[in-house]
N, C-alpha and C positions, 0 to 999 in steps of 0.2 A: 315345323309344318307349316308354308303357307296353303290357306284354302281362298279359292276365288269363285266368281259367279260367272260361269261361261255358258252353262246349260239349264236349262231347266228342268224340274221333277216334279210327280205327279205325287200329294202328300193326302193324307187321310185328314177330314177338315170337322172334327166334332168333338163334345163333352161328353163324357158317359160316368157313370157309377161304377167305379173300380171294383174288380173281384165278383163283380154279378155274371162275369161271361157274357155280357149282351153286345160285345164289339161284334159286327155284321159288317165284313168288309165290301161286301156287296151293296149294304144299305148305307154307308157311311157317307157323306158327302167328299166331294175331293176340291184339291186346290191347288194351282200352280204356284211354284215356286223356286227359288234357288235351293233351298234347305227346308226340311223336315225337321219337326220336335214334336216331343211328346212331354208334357208336363204332367207329375202325378202329386199332388195335392191333399191335403185335409182341409175342408171348410166347413165349419159347426159340426164338427165329428163325423162327417161324410166323405168319405175317400173320392176324389174324383181324377179323372183322366183326361187330359185338354191334348187334342192332337189339332196342328194349324202347320201352314208355310210360311215361312219368313224369307224377306231378300238380302236382309244384313249376314254378314258373314260372321257365325259363332266364333268364340275363341278355343271352342274344342268338339271333337266329332264324340259319339258314346254318350255315356250318362255320368253325371255328376249329382250329388246330393250334398243337402245341406238343410240340417233340421228333418223336418216332414216334407219337404220339396227335393222331389228329383226333377233333374230335366236332362232331357235327350236330344241330340242333334245328329241327323242321318241326312245322307246326298244319295237316295236310290229310291225309284219309282215304289211309293207304298210302303217304304221303309217304318214309316212312325206308328203301324197296326201291330208291330211285334211287342210280345211280351218280352223284357228284359231285353228292350232295345239296344243295337249296339251297330257301328258302321260294319257292315259285313266285310268289307277291304279291311279294315281295323282288325277284325277278329283272325282273319286268313292272315293277315301281315304277322300278327301275333303268334300263331301257330306255326308258323315257318321259321319265325324267328326263333323259339323254344325249340324246334327241333334242330336247328343249324348249333344253337350252343348246347345240346345234347352230343352231338355228333362232336363239336370240337372238345367238350370236357371228355369226353370217352376216348380220346387219343393219346 
C-alpha cells in the first residue's frame, strides 16, 4: 500500500505516564500533521505514552512492537488518543476480509 500526504489531520500532542488513566482528550494539546503517532515505552522504570503529529510518511499503519517500545501510526483526527491504537480503516478492512473469507470457505 502506498501512503501519501494529501490532507492534514488533528492529533493529540502530549506525554503522559501510561496506565494512570490520566489522558484527557479535552485537556490534551493538539497539533496538525499528515499523520498521528503514539509511542509507548519505559524510561527508568516508568511507562510513558507520547502522542504527536508527524509529516513524514510512515512505513506502516497500526501498531508495531520492538522490545519494550510500541509505535502506532494512524491517519484520522484524534486517532492517537485511543488505547490499543490502530487505523480504523485497517480494522474495518480486516473485518470485511475475514467475513468474505468465511463466506468463500463455507461454500
